[in-house]
N, C-alpha and C positions, 0 to 999 in steps of 0.2 A: 504493500500500500504506500503510495507516494505521500510523503509528509507535507502538510499544508505549509505554505510560505507565510512566515510570520516576520514582520519587519521589526528588527531589534530596536530597543528604545533609543540607543545612541543615533542610529540611522534616522529614526523619526525626527529627532531634534535637528539633525543636519538638514533634513528635508524642509523643516519649518524655517530654518535660517535661509535656505535657498529660496523659499517662497517669499520671505521678507525682502531679500536682496532683489528679487525680480520685481517686487512692488516699487522699489526705489528706481529701478531702471525705467519703469513705465511712466514715471512722473516727468513731464517735459522740462527741459532746461529753460532757465529764464533768459530774456534777451541779452542781459549783461554777459551771461556765460557764453553765449554764442559768439560774442565779440572778443572774448579773451584772447590774449596773445598765446599762441601754442607753446611758446618757450617759457611761459610763466612758471611752469613746473615740468621738469623733464622725466620724472619717474616716481615710483612709489618709495615710501620710506623704508620698506623692506622687500625681500623677494616674496615676501608674503604678498606681494603683487597687488597692492591697491594703488591706483594712480591718483595722486592728489593734484588738484588744480585750485588751490586756495589763493586768493589775492595776496600779493607780497605784503601789503600793509597789515593784513590780518596775521600773517606768519610772524612778522616782527613784533606784534603786540603781545605775543605770548610772554607770560610772566616767568621770571627765574625763581624756581622754588627754593625754600630754605633747605640747607644741607641735611637737617634732621629728617626730612621727609623721605630719605632713602632708607630709614630704619625698617619700614614694613618690608622692603625688598630684602634687606639683610636678614630679617627675621624669617622670611619665607625660605631663603636659601639655607639657613641653619636648620629649619624644620625638615626640609628635603634631605639634608645631610644626616640628621640625627634620628628622624622619625622611624625609618625602617630598621634602625640598629638598636635603639633603646626603648621604644614604645611602639613596636611594630603593629600589634593588634589595634591599638587606639588609632594609629596613623592611617592604616589601610581603611578604616571605617569612617574617618572624619577629615581626611586631607582635603576634600572639596570645600568643606566649610572654612578651613583655615585659608585656603587659596582665595576664595571669594571674599571672605571677611577682610583680609589685609588689602585686597584690591579695592574694596569698597571704601576703606579709610582714605586711600590716596585719591580715589575718584571724587569723593565728597569734598576733600580739601581743595582740589583743583576747581571744582564747580562753585563752591560757596565761599571760599576764602580768596583764591587767586582769580576767581571769575574767568576761568579759562576752560570752558567745556570743550573747546576745539581740540586740544591736545588729547583728551580722553576719547573723543570721537575718532581721532586718527588711530589711537591704540586699538579701539574696538574694530574698526574696519581692517586694520592690519592683522588682528587676531583672526577675524573671519577668513581672510585670505590665507593665512598661515594654516589654519585647521582644515581649510578646503583642500589645499595641496597635500598636506601630510595624510589626512584621512583618506582621500581618494587614492593616493598611491599605496597606502597601507592595505586597503581593501582590494584594489585591483591586482596588486602584486601577490597578494595572498591566494588568489585564484590560480596562480601558476605554481605547479609542483616541479621543482628541479631536483632530479635524482642523480647523484654522482655515485656510480657503482664502483666504489673504491673504499679503501680503509684509510683513515687519517694517518698520515706520516708527515714529518716536517716539510719534505719537498712537495707533497700533495697539497698541504695547507698553504704553502707559499704560492703555489700555482693558482689555487682558488682565490686567494686574497689579491693576487696581481690582476687576475681577470676581473674580479669585482671592482677593483680600483679603476681600471680602464673603462668598464661599462658605466661607472658612476658619472663619467663625463658625457654620456649619451642619454641616460634616463634619470639623472640627478642622484645625489648621494642617498636621498630618501628611497627612491625606487630601487637602487642597487642594494641598499641595506635590507629592504623587505624581501628582495628576490634571493639573496645569497645567505642570509643569516641562518635559516633553517637547514639548508643543505650543509652548511659549514658545521652546524652542531651535530647533524646526523653523521657526517663524515668522521667525527671524533668521538662518537659514542663509546663510552668506557674509558676514555682518557681525557675527557673534556674538563678543563680547569678554568678558573676565572680569567686567567691571562688570555685565553682564546677569545673571550668576549671583548676584553679590553682592546686587544690588537685589531680585532675586526672593526671596532669603533674608530680606532686610530686611522686605519688604512682605507677601508671601504666607505665609512660614513663621513670621512673628513678629508684627509690629505689627498686621497685618490682623485677627488672631484675638483682639482685646482686648475684644470686645463681648458675648460670651456665655460661660458656663461650658464649653460644648462647645469653644470656640475654642482655648484654650490650657490646659496642665496646671495651673498654679497656680489659675486661676479655677475649674476644676472641683473642685479640692481645697477651695476656699473654699465652693463650693456644698454639698459633702458635709458640711462642718463646720456649715452653717446659714445661709450667706449666701443670701438669696432669689435665685431664678433670674434675674429681670429687673433685679436691683440693678445689675449691671455695666453693662448698656446704659444705664440711666437716669442713672447717675452718672459714666460714663466717656466717653460719646459726644462730649461737648464738648471733651475732651482728645484723643480718637482722631482726630476729623475734621480739625482743623488740622494735627496731626502727619502724618497720611497725605497731606494736600495738599502740605505742605512737602517730604516725602521724594519724592513723585511729581514735584513740580516740579523738584527737583534732578536726578532721573533724566532728566526730559525735556530739561533743558539739556545734560546730558552726552551723551545719546543723539542730540541734534540735531547735535552736533559730529562724530558718526560719519558720514562721507560715503560709506562703502561701501554698495552697494546689495544688498538681499536677493536671493539666488539661488533662493529657494523656488519650486518649480514649481507653477503654478496649474492647476487642473483645472476642468472644467465641473461645475456643481452648486451646492449651498448653500454659503454662506460658512462656516457651522459644521456639521460632521457628526460624529456620534458612532457608534462601533461598540463592541460589547461590553456591551449593555444588561443582559445576564445578571449581570455583575459588580456592577451597582448593588445587586442583592439582597444580595450579601455585604457591601458597604459599609454598607448600611442596618442589617443585622443587627449589625455591629460597633459602629456608633454607638449603637444601642439598648442593646446589652449594656453599654456604658459606664455606664449608669444602674442596672444591676443591682448594688446594693450594700446590705448589711445595715443600713447607717446611713441609707439613704434609704427602704428598704422593710424595716421592722423585723421583719416576718413571716419574712424570710429567715434570721434568726439561727437557728443550729442546729448541724449537724455541724461539728466542728473537729478539728484534730490536737492532742492533749493532750501537751505536751512537758514531761518531767521532773515531771509532776504539778502544776506551778504556772503555767507559761506556756502560753497558748492561742494557737495560730497559725491563725487563720481564713483560708481561701483561697477567694475568691468564685468562683462558677460562671462569671462573665464571662470569666475567663482561659481556662477550658475552651472556651468558645464561640469566643474569639478565636483560640486555637491551632487549633481545628477549622477555622476559616475560612481559615487558612493552607493547609491541605490541600485543602479543598473549593474555595476560590477559585482555586487553581492547576490543579486537575484538571478542573474543570467550566467554566472561563472559555472564551471564544472564542479559540482558539489563534491565529487570524489577527490579532486585536487585540494579543495578547501579542507576536507576532512583529514587528508594525509598531512596537511600543514598544521593540523591541530589548531585551527583558527579560533581565536577568541577576540571579543571586542574589548576586553579589559585593558590591553596595552594602549589603545587609542583613547579609551575613556580616561585613563590616568594622565596621558599627555594632554588631553583636552582640558581637563579641570586645572591641572597645575599650571599650564602655560597661559590660561586665562588670567590667573592671578599674577603670573610673571609679567605678562604684557602690560597690565595695569600698574604694577608696582615699580617697573623699571622706567616709567615715563620721567620721573624727576631725575633719576640718575643720568639718563640720556640728555636731558635738558642741561644739566650742569656740565656734562662732558662737552656738549656742543658749544656752550658759552665759553668754557675755558679754551677750547681749541681755536675758536674764532678770534679770541682776544690775544692769543699767544702764538699765532701761526708763524710770525716772523722769526721766532727763536727756536722753532721745532726743526730738528735735523732729521735726516733719513732714519737714523737709528731710533730716534724718539718716536717717529711715526710707526716704525716697525714694532717696538716694544709697547707703545701706547695702544695701538690698534690690537695687538696680540693679547695683551693682558686683559683688556676690557672685553674682547671677544670671547674670553674664557668664561665669563660669568654673565655677560649680557648677550642679547641677540646680536650675532656678528654682522648682520646686514645693516642695521642702522648705525652701528659703530663704524663700519666701513664708510658709510655715507658721510658721517660727521667729520672723520679725518680726511676724507677726500675733499670735502668743502674747505677745510682748513688748509690743506696742501695747495689747492688751486688758488686760495686767497693769497698765498705767498707770491704768486705771479700775476695778481690782479685779474684772475679769471673767475667766472661764475659757474658753479656746479649745476645751476638750473638752465644753462644754455648749452644745448647739445653740441653745437659747433665748437664752443670753447672747451668742452670736455674732450672732444676729439683732438683738438689742438694740443691740449695738455697731455693726452696719451701718446701723441706722436712726437712731441718736442723732446729733443735729446736731453736738455737740462732738467726737465721735470719728469721724464719717464721713470726714473729710478724711484721717485716718491710713490707713484701709482703702483709700481711693482711691489714695493715694500708693503704698502697697505693691503694689496690684494693677497699676497702670500701670507701675511700675518693673520688676516681675517679668516682665511680658510684653515690654515694650519692650526692656529690656536683654538679653533672651535672644538678641537679634540681634548682640550685640557680638563674639561669637566663634563658631566652628563648634560648640562643645560647649555653648553656652548653652541651646539648646533642641533637642529630639530631631530635628526635620526638617532642621536645618542641615547636619549632617554627611552625612545621607543625600542631600540635594540635591547636595552637592559630589561624593559618591561616584558618583551617577548621571551627573553631567556628565562626570567623568573616565572612567567606563565607556563613554561615547559619544564619547570622544576630544575632549571640549570642555575648553578651558583654564579652570581655576579657580585662584584665588589660593591660595598656601600659607597655613598657619595664621597665620604672622607677617605675610604680605602682606595678608591679609584684615583683620587688626587695624590694622596701621600705615597701609596705603594707603586703607582705606575706612571701617572702623568708627570709628576715633578722629577723623579729619578731617571725616567727614560726619555720622555719627550723634551723636557726643558733643556737638557744638555744638547740634544740634537738641534733644537731651535736656536740655541746659543751659537753653535757652529755655523748655522745658516746666516745668522747676523754677522758673525766674525768674518766669514768668507765674502758675503755679498753686500753687506750694508754698513760695516764699520769703517770702510774706507782704507783699511790697513792692507788689504790684499788686492781687491779690485776697486 
């Protein structure tokens, strides 16, 4: 008997958000919006893919928050770090309340004290785009069952991680992480350790996706702002390649010391088998929709939601498409592939609630960073851009961090990040190219330093835990792996490429 199709609660909520976004799309634009300069805003605040076209005067009117307003963000980070470790039962039952509660504190302060609802509206639309991308790729990729008919060995693992890193540049780090994490865990059944999950996050979910704008959120944001599509590959590959080799080498040495044998059962047939080809259609639609942006295709500018008669909140059709793929990808995927992947909505549920609080709580932190960077752009060196972008990308969303430092770097040369032609000029100019390279590399690489540095990180952890695989705690990830392994590698990257002592 065929089981009835029951729409999961989380998907129903996504469908509601999609319907709300569609309503925004259907409200006609005001005459003022129709006459706006297309260069008034060149891209979204994050890859989270919301295009902002707010008047410059309104943007400049945003108040600078007091520094103590970052405390809710710090508190949320501490809870994420300590909750699963010290009060796991309480945390797993109540983390949505803490995330929403802390977010509400910041939101209310912005609205009623700073009289700046615009910043929170930006954060909300950015979150909707973020969860649309992450949830749609999570569900669509989960309908693809990738079976590697082999047992986990150091060389087999290096090969799989390398392929995953390259594929990340074609279907984004989120898509690659969802596609490869389960095969990687199955490959190492019986010898799977926490370091396997950590290095998967390092390589596939972060560093691997540094070669194209599709690969990682900050790079896509740069593309929308005017950075040529192939600029990243041309100018970053020589940093990416040795970094990848070093990290893979470290993994190989550690994995070589793991003497446990893989217990993965081998079957007759091909070494690599794929089920769920139908879901590739949904993945392809999602990736194509990423490029549906009014600032890439200017003919798309049109209907917007006119708020308070002055601020225009455009919401691109791509989010509608992505939310739709959540529903269609789950309903029409091959259920056998979904079952073999041990699919559960819990990982995306956890990411959804926690990042809703994170997006709200990090607004004051980003505002303070932006203000500091713009006022001190003239004294910021290449190394300072590298370490500044990197350190903040570790604990904040790396896409807006990238944007803030890009704006500051362009300010050193009297250029405006909101003008696409000037962004292209900045990217191609010999004297300024190194700044964009340092910002791009740092934003992508340092996203691997914590679970919240990049969207797929936390999701990989959640998938591992949902499959009863041990993954390090927030603090364990940082102290045992990121700081002793990644930080020295990133220091060498700075020493060789951005210190000025060698090149």
